[in-house]
BAFI-742417 format. One record per residue: residue number from 1; residue in one letter; x, y, z of N, C-alpha, C in turn. Coordinates in nm, 3 decimals. Layout:
// BAFI-742417
> NUM,A,X,Y,Z,X,Y,Z,X,Y,Z
...
This chain:
// BAFI-742417
> 1,X,0.085,-0.118,0.000,0.000,0.000,0.000,0.089,0.124,0.000
> 2,X,0.090,0.196,-0.112,0.185,0.305,-0.124,0.158,0.419,-0.025
> 3,X,0.031,0.441,0.009,-0.001,0.551,0.101,0.034,0.516,0.245
> 4,X,0.021,0.390,0.281,0.063,0.347,0.414,0.214,0.361,0.428
> 5,X,0.287,0.327,0.322,0.432,0.343,0.326,0.470,0.490,0.341
> 6,X,0.399,0.578,0.271,0.433,0.720,0.275,0.401,0.783,0.410
> 7,X,0.289,0.741,0.471,0.244,0.804,0.595,0.299,0.737,0.720
> 8,X,0.339,0.610,0.709,0.390,0.540,0.827,0.285,0.532,0.936
> 9,X,0.325,0.561,1.060,0.232,0.552,1.174,0.115,0.650,1.162
> 10,X,0.132,0.758,1.086,0.024,0.856,1.071,-0.095,0.801,0.993
> 11,X,-0.075,0.691,0.923,-0.186,0.632,0.848,-0.304,0.601,0.940
> 12,X,-0.276,0.560,1.063,-0.381,0.525,1.159,-0.463,0.647,1.201
> 13,X,-0.413,0.768,1.177,-0.484,0.890,1.215,-0.587,0.933,1.111
> 14,X,-0.589,0.868,0.997,-0.687,0.900,0.894,-0.827,0.861,0.939
> 15,X,-0.926,0.932,0.889,-1.067,0.893,0.907,-1.085,0.752,0.854
> 16,X,-1.167,0.667,0.916,-1.183,0.529,0.868,-1.216,0.519,0.719
> 17,X,-1.300,0.609,0.667,-1.332,0.603,0.525,-1.212,0.645,0.439
> 18,X,-1.128,0.735,0.491,-1.009,0.772,0.418,-0.907,0.659,0.420
> 19,X,-0.898,0.587,0.533,-0.808,0.470,0.537,-0.853,0.367,0.433
> 20,X,-0.984,0.346,0.424,-1.036,0.253,0.324,-1.000,0.301,0.183
> 21,X,-1.015,0.429,0.160,-0.988,0.486,0.028,-0.841,0.473,-0.011
> 22,X,-0.751,0.485,0.087,-0.608,0.482,0.057,-0.544,0.345,0.081
> 23,X,-0.625,0.243,0.102,-0.572,0.108,0.123,-0.570,0.025,-0.005
> 24,X,-0.587,0.089,-0.119,-0.590,0.018,-0.246,-0.452,-0.038,-0.277
> 25,X,-0.449,-0.165,-0.317,-0.321,-0.227,-0.351,-0.346,-0.350,-0.437
> 26,X,-0.241,-0.395,-0.505,-0.255,-0.519,-0.583,-0.270,-0.639,-0.491
> 27,X,-0.225,-0.625,-0.367,-0.236,-0.736,-0.272,-0.382,-0.767,-0.240
> 28,X,-0.463,-0.663,-0.219,-0.604,-0.690,-0.189,-0.692,-0.686,-0.314
> 29,X,-0.637,-0.641,-0.427,-0.712,-0.644,-0.552,-0.836,-0.558,-0.555
> 30,X,-0.833,-0.448,-0.482,-0.950,-0.360,-0.473,-0.917,-0.224,-0.534
> 31,X,-1.007,-0.174,-0.618,-0.996,-0.041,-0.674,-1.115,0.043,-0.630
> 32,X,-1.113,0.170,-0.667,-1.221,0.260,-0.629,-1.263,0.346,-0.746
> 33,X,-1.393,0.362,-0.762,-1.448,0.454,-0.860,-1.530,0.559,-0.785
> 34,X,-1.495,0.684,-0.801,-1.569,0.793,-0.738,-1.650,0.868,-0.842
> 35,X,-1.775,0.895,-0.811,-1.863,0.967,-0.904,-1.928,1.082,-0.828
> 36,X,-1.921,1.201,-0.885,-1.979,1.316,-0.817,-1.985,1.438,-0.905
> 37,X,-1.980,1.554,-0.844,-1.993,1.681,-0.915,-1.888,1.778,-0.861
> 38,X,-1.820,1.846,-0.951,-1.732,1.954,-0.911,-1.814,2.083,-0.909
> 39,X,-1.824,2.144,-0.791,-1.902,2.268,-0.777,-1.846,2.378,-0.866
> 40,X,-1.713,2.382,-0.876,-1.649,2.484,-0.958,-1.516,2.434,-1.012
> 41,X,-1.491,2.461,-1.138,-1.359,2.444,-1.200,-1.316,2.582,-1.246
> 42,X,-1.199,2.627,-1.203,-1.156,2.762,-1.235,-1.016,2.761,-1.294
> 43,X,-0.982,2.870,-1.359,-0.845,2.891,-1.406,-0.807,3.034,-1.377
> 44,X,-0.677,3.063,-1.391,-0.627,3.196,-1.364,-0.653,3.292,-1.478
> 45,X,-0.574,3.397,-1.483,-0.590,3.502,-1.584,-0.573,3.446,-1.725
> 46,X,-0.620,3.522,-1.823,-0.619,3.475,-1.962,-0.480,3.437,-2.010
> 47,X,-0.376,3.503,-1.959,-0.242,3.474,-2.010,-0.190,3.336,-1.969
> 48,X,-0.256,3.266,-1.876,-0.212,3.130,-1.843,-0.281,3.027,-1.931
> 49,X,-0.378,3.070,-2.013,-0.454,2.975,-2.095,-0.366,2.893,-2.190
> 50,X,-0.269,2.953,-2.262,-0.184,2.872,-2.351,-0.111,2.760,-2.277
> 51,X,-0.063,2.789,-2.156,0.006,2.688,-2.075,-0.089,2.574,-2.041
> 52,X,-0.212,2.608,-2.001,-0.310,2.505,-1.966,-0.355,2.426,-2.089
> 53,X,-0.367,2.495,-2.202,-0.406,2.425,-2.325,-0.300,2.325,-2.367
> 54,X,-0.173,2.361,-2.349,-0.063,2.268,-2.380,-0.072,2.145,-2.289
> 55,X,-0.098,2.167,-2.160,-0.112,2.054,-2.069,-0.227,1.964,-2.105
> 56,X,-0.337,2.022,-2.156,-0.455,1.943,-2.190,-0.426,1.840,-2.298
> 57,X,-0.329,1.868,-2.385,-0.297,1.775,-2.493,-0.242,1.643,-2.441
> 58,X,-0.191,1.646,-2.317,-0.140,1.522,-2.256,-0.210,1.491,-2.123
> 59,X,-0.330,1.538,-2.110,-0.414,1.510,-1.993,-0.351,1.560,-1.863
> 60,X,-0.294,1.682,-1.870,-0.241,1.749,-1.750,-0.304,1.888,-1.744
> 61,X,-0.397,1.910,-1.654,-0.468,2.036,-1.644,-0.541,2.067,-1.775
> 62,X,-0.615,2.177,-1.777,-0.687,2.219,-1.898,-0.740,2.360,-1.874
> 63,X,-0.776,2.434,-1.982,-0.811,2.575,-1.967,-0.960,2.601,-1.939
> 64,X,-1.045,2.499,-1.940,-1.189,2.519,-1.929,-1.229,2.560,-1.787
> 65,X,-1.340,2.631,-1.780,-1.402,2.666,-1.653,-1.545,2.614,-1.651
> 66,X,-1.600,2.592,-1.532,-1.738,2.545,-1.528,-1.788,2.532,-1.385
> 67,X,-1.918,2.515,-1.374,-1.983,2.491,-1.245,-2.074,2.370,-1.256
> 68,X,-2.085,2.298,-1.145,-2.169,2.178,-1.140,-2.135,2.081,-1.252
> 69,X,-2.007,2.046,-1.259,-1.955,1.961,-1.366,-1.950,1.815,-1.319
> 70,X,-2.018,1.723,-1.387,-2.009,1.581,-1.351,-1.864,1.533,-1.356
> 71,X,-1.829,1.448,-1.261,-1.688,1.413,-1.237,-1.677,1.265,-1.202
> 72,X,-1.572,1.202,-1.252,-1.541,1.063,-1.216,-1.392,1.053,-1.186
> 73,X,-1.358,0.980,-1.081,-1.217,0.950,-1.053,-1.201,0.799,-1.043
> 74,X,-1.097,0.746,-1.110,-1.070,0.603,-1.111,-0.935,0.577,-1.045
> 75,X,-0.938,0.509,-0.933,-0.818,0.471,-0.859,-0.801,0.321,-0.865
> 76,X,-0.707,0.275,-0.948,-0.685,0.133,-0.966,-0.540,0.099,-0.935
> 77,X,-0.513,0.004,-0.846,-0.376,-0.040,-0.823,-0.335,-0.145,-0.927
> 78,X,-0.211,-0.137,-0.972,-0.158,-0.235,-1.066,-0.006,-0.228,-1.062
> 79,X,0.059,-0.329,-1.116,0.205,-0.328,-1.130,0.236,-0.287,-1.273
> 80,X,0.312,-0.178,-1.289,0.338,-0.129,-1.425,0.447,-0.211,-1.493
> 81,X,0.479,-0.174,-1.616,0.574,-0.252,-1.697,0.715,-0.248,-1.641
> 82,X,0.742,-0.154,-1.547,0.873,-0.142,-1.484,0.876,-0.210,-1.348
> 83,X,0.766,-0.281,-1.314,0.761,-0.356,-1.189,0.725,-0.274,-1.067
> 84,X,0.669,-0.154,-1.087,0.637,-0.066,-0.976,0.491,-0.080,-0.935
> 85,X,0.467,-0.092,-0.805,0.330,-0.086,-0.754,0.277,0.055,-0.780
> 86,X,0.167,0.064,-0.851,0.116,0.190,-0.901,-0.032,0.204,-0.869
> 87,X,-0.077,0.325,-0.841,-0.220,0.352,-0.825,-0.258,0.464,-0.922
> 88,X,-0.357,0.437,-1.007,-0.401,0.538,-1.102,-0.488,0.643,-1.034
> 89,X,-0.472,0.767,-1.077,-0.561,0.877,-1.040,-0.607,0.942,-1.170
> 90,X,-0.706,0.880,-1.231,-0.758,0.929,-1.358,-0.890,1.000,-1.333
> 91,X,-0.892,1.130,-1.360,-1.009,1.213,-1.334,-1.070,1.255,-1.467
> 92,X,-1.200,1.240,-1.479,-1.272,1.277,-1.601,-1.378,1.381,-1.567
> 93,X,-1.379,1.490,-1.643,-1.472,1.601,-1.621,-1.561,1.614,-1.744
> 94,X,-1.691,1.603,-1.725,-1.787,1.610,-1.837,-1.834,1.754,-1.851
> 95,X,-1.750,1.836,-1.914,-1.784,1.976,-1.938,-1.886,1.988,-2.051
> 96,X,-1.960,2.099,-2.058,-2.066,2.110,-2.158,-2.020,2.090,-2.302
> 97,X,-1.902,2.140,-2.337,-1.858,2.134,-2.476,-1.761,2.021,-2.505
> 98,X,-1.702,1.961,-2.401,-1.605,1.855,-2.426,-1.576,1.780,-2.297
> 99,X,-1.521,1.663,-2.313,-1.475,1.584,-2.198,-1.326,1.612,-2.178
> 100,X,-1.289,1.637,-2.052,-1.148,1.659,-2.019,-1.102,1.551,-1.922
> 101,X,-0.973,1.515,-1.932,-0.913,1.420,-1.838,-0.788,1.480,-1.776
> 102,X,-0.766,1.440,-1.654,-0.645,1.478,-1.581,-0.590,1.348,-1.524
> 103,X,-0.481,1.297,-1.586,-0.429,1.164,-1.554,-0.303,1.174,-1.468
> 104,X,-0.293,1.083,-1.373,-0.172,1.070,-1.293,-0.160,0.927,-1.244
> 105,X,-0.036,0.883,-1.225,-0.008,0.751,-1.173,0.090,0.767,-1.059
> 106,X,0.055,0.716,-0.941,0.138,0.735,-0.823,0.211,0.607,-0.787
> 107,X,0.338,0.622,-0.748,0.418,0.512,-0.695,0.480,0.558,-0.563
> 108,X,0.530,0.464,-0.484,0.609,0.502,-0.367,0.755,0.474,-0.399
> 109,X,0.839,0.575,-0.388,0.983,0.561,-0.415,1.057,0.540,-0.283
> 110,X,1.114,0.423,-0.266,1.193,0.397,-0.144,1.319,0.483,-0.144
> 111,X,1.371,0.512,-0.262,1.493,0.594,-0.271,1.466,0.736,-0.221
> 112,X,1.351,0.792,-0.259,1.319,0.928,-0.221,1.240,0.935,-0.090
> 113,X,1.186,0.821,-0.048,1.112,0.815,0.077,0.978,0.885,0.072
> 114,X,0.917,0.888,-0.046,0.789,0.956,-0.061,0.720,0.909,-0.189
> 115,X,0.596,0.953,-0.204,0.522,0.921,-0.325,0.570,1.010,-0.439
> 116,X,0.582,0.949,-0.557,0.613,1.022,-0.679,0.492,1.011,-0.771
> 117,X,0.449,1.124,-0.822,0.331,1.132,-0.908,0.377,1.154,-1.052
> 118,X,0.344,1.059,-1.140,0.375,1.072,-1.282,0.253,1.129,-1.352
> 119,X,0.269,1.243,-1.420,0.156,1.316,-1.475,0.140,1.292,-1.624
> 120,X,0.016,1.282,-1.667,-0.015,1.280,-1.809,-0.004,1.145,-1.876
> 121,X,-0.017,1.149,-2.007,-0.025,1.027,-2.088,0.110,0.964,-2.117
> 122,X,0.219,1.041,-2.105,0.350,0.990,-2.146,0.454,0.989,-2.034
> 123,X,0.413,1.022,-1.913,0.502,1.020,-1.796,0.632,1.098,-1.820
> 124,X,0.620,1.209,-1.891,0.740,1.291,-1.911,0.762,1.388,-1.796
> 125,X,0.665,1.397,-1.703,0.675,1.488,-1.590,0.643,1.412,-1.462
> 126,X,0.735,1.419,-1.365,0.716,1.353,-1.236,0.734,1.456,-1.125
> 127,X,0.658,1.439,-1.018,0.665,1.534,-0.907,0.664,1.460,-0.775
> 128,X,0.752,1.501,-0.683,0.751,1.447,-0.547,0.633,1.506,-0.471
> 129,X,0.569,1.423,-0.387,0.454,1.468,-0.311,0.480,1.459,-0.162
> 130,X,0.448,1.567,-0.092,0.450,1.567,0.054,0.308,1.537,0.101
> 131,X,0.288,1.424,0.166,0.156,1.377,0.207,0.145,1.383,0.359
> 132,X,0.042,1.453,0.408,0.021,1.465,0.553,-0.126,1.442,0.585
> 133,X,-0.153,1.415,0.714,-0.290,1.392,0.761,-0.345,1.522,0.820
> 134,X,-0.466,1.558,0.780,-0.533,1.676,0.833,-0.591,1.647,0.972
> 135,X,-0.620,1.750,1.052,-0.681,1.728,1.183,-0.815,1.655,1.178
> 136,X,-0.888,1.669,1.065,-1.018,1.603,1.053,-1.008,1.461,0.996
> 137,X,-0.886,1.410,0.980,-0.867,1.275,0.929,-0.860,1.266,0.779
> 138,X,-0.868,1.379,0.712,-0.845,1.381,0.568,-0.695,1.386,0.539
> 139,X,-0.660,1.406,0.412,-0.518,1.418,0.380,-0.494,1.544,0.299
> 140,X,-0.370,1.590,0.306,-0.325,1.706,0.229,-0.200,1.667,0.153
> 141,X,-0.198,1.703,0.026,-0.082,1.678,-0.059,-0.028,1.813,-0.108
> 142,X,0.103,1.827,-0.100,0.167,1.948,-0.153,0.281,1.903,-0.245
> 143,X,0.285,1.959,-0.364,0.388,1.920,-0.459,0.523,1.978,-0.418
> 144,X,0.628,1.903,-0.451,0.765,1.947,-0.424,0.842,1.954,-0.556
> 145,X,0.951,1.878,-0.570,1.034,1.889,-0.690,0.966,1.828,-0.813
> 146,X,0.970,1.903,-0.923,0.924,1.854,-1.054,1.045,1.814,-1.137
> 147,X,1.033,1.701,-1.207,1.139,1.655,-1.297,1.081,1.626,-1.434
> 148,X,1.151,1.668,-1.536,1.105,1.653,-1.674,1.201,1.563,-1.751
> 149,X,1.143,1.472,-1.831,1.225,1.393,-1.922,1.150,1.379,-2.053
> 150,X,1.210,1.428,-2.159,1.151,1.420,-2.292,1.262,1.381,-2.388
> 151,X,1.258,1.256,-2.438,1.367,1.205,-2.519,1.494,1.200,-2.435
> 152,X,1.608,1.248,-2.487,1.733,1.247,-2.409,1.741,1.359,-2.307
> 153,X,1.650,1.455,-2.316,1.655,1.572,-2.228,1.595,1.539,-2.092
> 154,X,1.667,1.579,-1.986,1.621,1.552,-1.850,1.666,1.666,-1.759
> 155,X,1.575,1.718,-1.675,1.612,1.828,-1.588,1.513,1.838,-1.473
> 156,X,1.554,1.914,-1.370,1.464,1.955,-1.263,1.402,2.087,-1.306
> 157,X,1.269,2.095,-1.300,1.199,2.214,-1.347,1.194,2.317,-1.234
> 158,X,1.237,2.440,-1.259,1.234,2.542,-1.153,1.092,2.566,-1.101
> 159,X,1.081,2.587,-0.971,0.951,2.612,-0.910,0.883,2.734,-0.970
> 160,X,0.961,2.831,-1.014,0.905,2.952,-1.073,0.831,2.925,-1.203
> 161,X,0.860,2.812,-1.266,0.794,2.776,-1.392,0.665,2.699,-1.367
> 162,X,0.670,2.601,-1.275,0.554,2.512,-1.257,0.465,2.551,-1.140
> 163,X,0.520,2.617,-1.039,0.440,2.654,-0.924,0.420,2.539,-0.827
> 164,X,0.313,2.549,-0.748,0.285,2.452,-0.641,0.141,2.404,-0.654
> 165,X,0.124,2.273,-0.643,-0.010,2.214,-0.640,-0.040,2.169,-0.497
> 166,X,-0.160,2.200,-0.449,-0.206,2.158,-0.317,-0.340,2.087,-0.332
> 167,X,-0.350,1.971,-0.268,-0.472,1.891,-0.273,-0.519,1.865,-0.131
> 168,X,-0.645,1.893,-0.105,-0.707,1.858,0.022,-0.824,1.765,-0.007
> 169,X,-0.829,1.653,0.065,-0.942,1.561,0.051,-0.981,1.511,0.189
> 170,X,-1.110,1.505,0.215,-1.158,1.461,0.346,-1.295,1.398,0.330
> 171,X,-1.337,1.324,0.434,-1.470,1.263,0.431,-1.565,1.346,0.515
> 172,X,-1.678,1.381,0.455,-1.781,1.462,0.521,-1.885,1.367,0.581
> 173,X,-1.881,1.350,0.712,-1.974,1.257,0.777,-2.120,1.298,0.759
> 174,X,-2.145,1.425,0.754,-2.283,1.473,0.743,-2.347,1.435,0.610
> 175,X,-2.273,1.453,0.501,-2.327,1.422,0.368,-2.297,1.279,0.323
> 176,X,-2.198,1.216,0.388,-2.156,1.083,0.345,-2.076,1.084,0.215
> 177,X,-2.013,1.199,0.185,-1.938,1.214,0.061,-1.792,1.248,0.089
> 178,X,-1.707,1.213,-0.006,-1.569,1.259,-0.004,-1.566,1.398,-0.067
> 179,X,-1.497,1.490,-0.003,-1.484,1.625,-0.057,-1.340,1.650,-0.098
> 180,X,-1.323,1.727,-0.204,-1.189,1.750,-0.259,-1.176,1.894,-0.304
> 181,X,-1.057,1.948,-0.284,-1.025,2.081,-0.334,-0.880,2.080,-0.381
> 182,X,-0.859,2.126,-0.504,-0.725,2.131,-0.564,-0.697,2.273,-0.609
> 183,X,-0.575,2.321,-0.580,-0.531,2.454,-0.620,-0.390,2.445,-0.676
> 184,X,-0.368,2.506,-0.791,-0.234,2.515,-0.850,-0.201,2.663,-0.864
> 185,X,-0.093,2.704,-0.800,-0.054,2.845,-0.803,0.093,2.858,-0.843
> 186,X,0.126,2.975,-0.894,0.263,3.003,-0.938,0.309,3.133,-0.873
> 187,X,0.433,3.137,-0.822,0.479,3.258,-0.752,0.483,3.382,-0.841
> 188,X,0.496,3.363,-0.971,0.502,3.477,-1.063,0.365,3.509,-1.123
> 189,X,0.292,3.405,-1.163,0.167,3.426,-1.238,0.042,3.414,-1.152
> 190,X,0.059,3.377,-1.025,-0.056,3.368,-0.936,-0.135,3.239,-0.955
> 191,X,-0.266,3.239,-0.925,-0.348,3.119,-0.939,-0.353,3.073,-1.085
> 192,X,-0.333,2.941,-1.104,-0.335,2.885,-1.239,-0.461,2.804,-1.268
> 193,X,-0.497,2.716,-1.174,-0.602,2.618,-1.203,-0.647,2.555,-1.072
> 194,X,-0.773,2.513,-1.069,-0.820,2.440,-0.952,-0.964,2.396,-0.967
> 195,X,-1.008,2.316,-0.873,-1.148,2.275,-0.869,-1.182,2.229,-0.729
> 196,X,-1.314,2.226,-0.700,-1.362,2.180,-0.570,-1.497,2.114,-0.590
> 197,X,-1.524,2.011,-0.511,-1.651,1.941,-0.522,-1.656,1.821,-0.431
> 198,X,-1.742,1.727,-0.464,-1.763,1.609,-0.379,-1.798,1.489,-0.465
> 199,X,-1.772,1.370,-0.410,-1.806,1.247,-0.483,-1.835,1.136,-0.383
> 200,X,-1.911,1.038,-0.430,-1.932,0.916,-0.354,-1.848,0.806,-0.416
> 201,X,-1.808,0.709,-0.336,-1.714,0.607,-0.383,-1.775,0.468,-0.374
> 202,X,-1.740,0.386,-0.471,-1.770,0.243,-0.462,-1.641,0.167,-0.491
> 203,X,-1.625,0.058,-0.422,-1.503,-0.021,-0.433,-1.529,-0.143,-0.521
> 204,X,-1.432,-0.171,-0.608,-1.453,-0.274,-0.711,-1.343,-0.378,-0.704
> 205,X,-1.378,-0.498,-0.745,-1.285,-0.612,-0.750,-1.203,-0.601,-0.878
> 206,X,-1.070,-0.596,-0.865,-0.983,-0.581,-0.981,-0.913,-0.710,-1.021
> 207,X,-0.957,-0.821,-0.965,-0.889,-0.947,-0.999,-0.894,-0.980,-1.147
> 208,X,-0.998,-0.938,-1.222,-0.994,-0.961,-1.367,-0.885,-0.881,-1.439
> 209,X,-0.832,-0.778,-1.374,-0.727,-0.696,-1.434,-0.771,-0.551,-1.450
> 210,X,-0.675,-0.464,-1.478,-0.699,-0.321,-1.492,-0.695,-0.284,-1.638
> 211,X,-0.796,-0.212,-1.685,-0.804,-0.172,-1.825,-0.689,-0.080,-1.863
> 212,X,-0.640,-0.097,-1.984,-0.535,-0.009,-2.034,-0.582,0.133,-2.054
> 213,X,-0.714,0.157,-2.050,-0.767,0.292,-2.071,-0.723,0.389,-1.963
> 214,X,-0.687,0.339,-1.844,-0.644,0.430,-1.737,-0.492,0.430,-1.721
> 215,X,-0.423,0.356,-1.805,-0.277,0.350,-1.796,-0.214,0.448,-1.895
> 216,X,-0.094,0.497,-1.866,-0.028,0.590,-1.959,0.014,0.519,-2.087
> 217,X,0.035,0.599,-2.190,0.082,0.543,-2.317,0.229,0.504,-2.310
> 218,X,0.301,0.565,-2.217,0.445,0.538,-2.204,0.480,0.545,-2.056
> 219,X,0.570,0.458,-2.011,0.611,0.457,-1.870,0.760,0.485,-1.862
> 220,X,0.798,0.567,-1.761,0.936,0.609,-1.747,0.980,0.599,-1.601
> 221,X,1.109,0.610,-1.580,1.165,0.617,-1.445,1.219,0.758,-1.424
> 222,X,1.156,0.829,-1.330,1.203,0.964,-1.294,1.204,0.979,-1.142
> 223,X,1.198,0.867,-1.068,1.194,0.877,-0.922,1.330,0.857,-0.858
C-alpha cells in the first residue's frame, strides 16, 4: 500500500473512510471509482490559458471553466511494466462542450522516501509529493520537486515555472461524501487552475485486471 508506506504511523490517524480509500493495492485487488460533481472548475488570468491548453494535450490540467460539472475518478492499483506498484488517479470532467481528463499515476519511491506522481499520458513529468494527515482525518498533498524527461533531455523544473499544487481531501460525515479541493498556483503568475466538489465512492474487484484505458501510453523512471 503506497499511502501506508508514505504516511507510516500517521496512516492510523486518517478517518476510517479515508483509510479505506487509501488502502488500495494489488495485494487486496481492490480499486475505487468515485462519481460526483465539481461545484467549480476555475483557471487563472487569460495569459495562463496557452500553458493550460498545452497541458490538456497530454491530460495534464486544462483551460476550461465550469460549475456543477459531472466528475469521475478512477483509482486502480496495478504493477506497471517497470515492476512498480502503481495507483491510477484518472479524473474525467464532463464539461458542456467537451470531456477533459487529468491523468496521474502514483508510486512510492523507497529511494526518495515519498510518493512520486507521474503526470499525463506519457510520464514525461514527475513530481515528489509531501503527504500529511489533516486534523479532521483527511489528507493534504503538496507538490515538491518537478522533474522533466523528454527524449534524451532531463532536468529539474524550476519552481518559478511550474508553481505549487495543493490537494485537500476529506470525508464529510454529514453528507456521506468525499470532498476534494485542488489549487495550482505560481509565484510569478498567481493562481493557475483548480477545482472543488464532492463524490461518492464504490469499491470494485480488480482481480480480472486493470483496463489499459487508465494507464499511460508510455512509462518512465524519474523517481
